[in-house]
C-alpha positions as CSV (number, residue, x, y, z in Angstrom):
1,M,285.7,167.0,133.9
2,D,282.4,169.2,135.1
3,S,282.1,172.5,135.3
4,T,284.6,172.8,138.4
5,G,287.4,171.4,136.8
6,L,287.0,168.1,138.5
7,A,286.8,164.3,136.8
8,F,283.5,162.6,136.6
9,D,283.8,159.4,138.6
10,V,280.5,157.3,137.7
11,F,281.5,155.0,140.7
12,S,280.5,157.9,142.6
13,K,276.6,158.0,143.6
14,A,276.3,161.7,143.1
15,C,278.1,161.5,139.8
16,P,275.8,162.9,136.7
17,S,277.8,160.3,134.2
18,R,275.9,157.6,136.5
19,G,272.3,158.0,134.9
20,T,273.7,158.4,131.6
21,L,275.3,155.0,132.0
22,E,272.2,153.8,133.1
23,H,270.2,155.1,130.0
24,V,272.8,153.9,127.6
25,T,273.3,150.2,129.2
26,G,269.7,149.6,130.0
27,R,268.0,146.6,128.1
28,W,265.7,149.3,125.9
29,G,268.6,151.9,125.9
30,A,271.2,149.7,124.2
31,L,268.3,148.3,121.8
32,T,267.1,151.6,120.9
33,L,270.7,153.0,120.2
34,G,271.3,149.8,118.2
35,A,268.4,150.2,116.2
36,L,269.1,154.0,115.4
37,S,272.5,153.0,114.4
38,E,271.0,151.6,111.0
39,G,269.8,155.0,110.4
40,S,266.7,157.4,111.0
41,L,263.6,155.6,112.1
42,R,260.1,156.9,113.2
43,F,258.8,155.5,116.3
44,N,256.6,153.0,114.8
45,E,259.4,151.6,113.2
46,L,261.5,151.7,116.1
47,R,259.2,149.9,118.1
48,R,258.9,147.3,115.6
49,R,262.6,146.7,115.4
50,V,263.1,147.1,119.2
51,D,260.8,143.7,119.9
52,G,259.2,143.8,123.2
53,V,259.5,147.1,123.9
54,S,256.0,148.7,124.8
55,E,255.0,152.1,123.4
56,K,255.5,153.7,127.2
57,M,258.9,152.0,127.9
58,L,260.3,153.5,124.1
59,S,259.0,157.2,124.8
60,Q,260.4,157.1,128.1
61,T,263.9,155.7,126.7
62,L,264.0,157.8,123.7
63,H,263.2,161.5,126.1
64,A,266.4,160.2,128.4
65,L,268.8,159.5,125.4
66,E,267.4,162.9,124.0
67,R,267.8,164.6,126.9
68,D,271.4,163.0,127.5
69,G,272.3,164.6,124.0
70,L,272.3,161.0,122.1
71,V,269.5,161.0,120.2
72,H,267.8,163.8,118.5
73,R,263.9,164.1,117.8
74,E,262.9,165.9,114.5
75,A,259.0,166.7,114.2
76,Q,258.0,167.6,111.1
77,P,254.7,170.1,110.4
78,T,253.1,167.8,108.3
79,N,249.1,165.9,108.7
80,P,249.4,163.6,110.3
81,P,252.6,164.7,112.1
82,R,256.1,162.9,111.5
83,V,258.5,162.5,114.2
84,D,262.1,161.1,113.1
85,Y,264.9,160.3,115.6
86,E,268.5,159.8,114.7
87,L,271.5,159.5,116.6
88,T,273.8,162.5,117.1
89,P,277.5,162.8,116.6
90,L,277.9,161.9,120.5
91,G,275.3,159.2,120.0
92,R,277.3,157.4,117.0
93,D,280.1,157.5,119.3
94,V,278.5,156.0,122.2
95,T,276.7,153.4,119.9
96,G,279.6,152.5,118.2
97,R,281.2,151.3,121.4
98,L,278.3,149.7,122.6
99,L,277.8,147.7,119.2
100,A,281.4,146.3,119.6
101,L,280.2,144.9,122.9
102,I,276.5,143.7,121.8
103,H,278.9,142.0,118.6
104,L,281.5,140.5,121.0
105,L,278.4,138.5,123.2
106,E,276.8,137.4,120.2
107,G,279.7,136.2,119.0
108,R,280.2,134.2,122.1
109,M,277.0,133.3,123.0
110,D,278.0,129.4,123.1
111,E,280.5,129.7,125.7
112,V,278.1,132.0,127.4
113,L,275.3,129.1,127.4
114,V,277.6,126.5,128.2
115,A,278.7,128.5,131.5
116,R,274.8,128.5,132.2
117,E,274.6,125.0,131.7
118,R,277.4,124.2,134.1
119,Y,276.3,127.0,136.7
120,D,272.9,125.4,136.8
121,A,274.2,121.6,137.2
122,A,276.3,122.9,139.7
123,R,273.4,124.7,141.6
124,G,271.3,121.7,140.7
125,A,273.7,119.1,142.5
126,R,273.3,120.6,145.7
């Protein structure tokens, strides 16, 4: 519910939950959350774990996830500065559900690949 007592509706274009859903389910958000499920990581550790993400995209993704309350950023006053990222309790809850989807997809990829081949063959036959 929002501050007016109305339920949130992700299907409504004005609902703020839609933006959070995009942050969580977008390619880099999902992969970043999944990587952080393994524990606290520094920026470069995250960048290595999320293969293919640019520094700019990872930075933008982390800012969005931090703003949504899913990721906690901790800057250590050391020289050189050290910044660690970890999931918040809300982030752990969301990521647990996201990982269930990821594991389901990984476990059923053989079926997905067969469906793709069937689809492509049918499209190519036209």
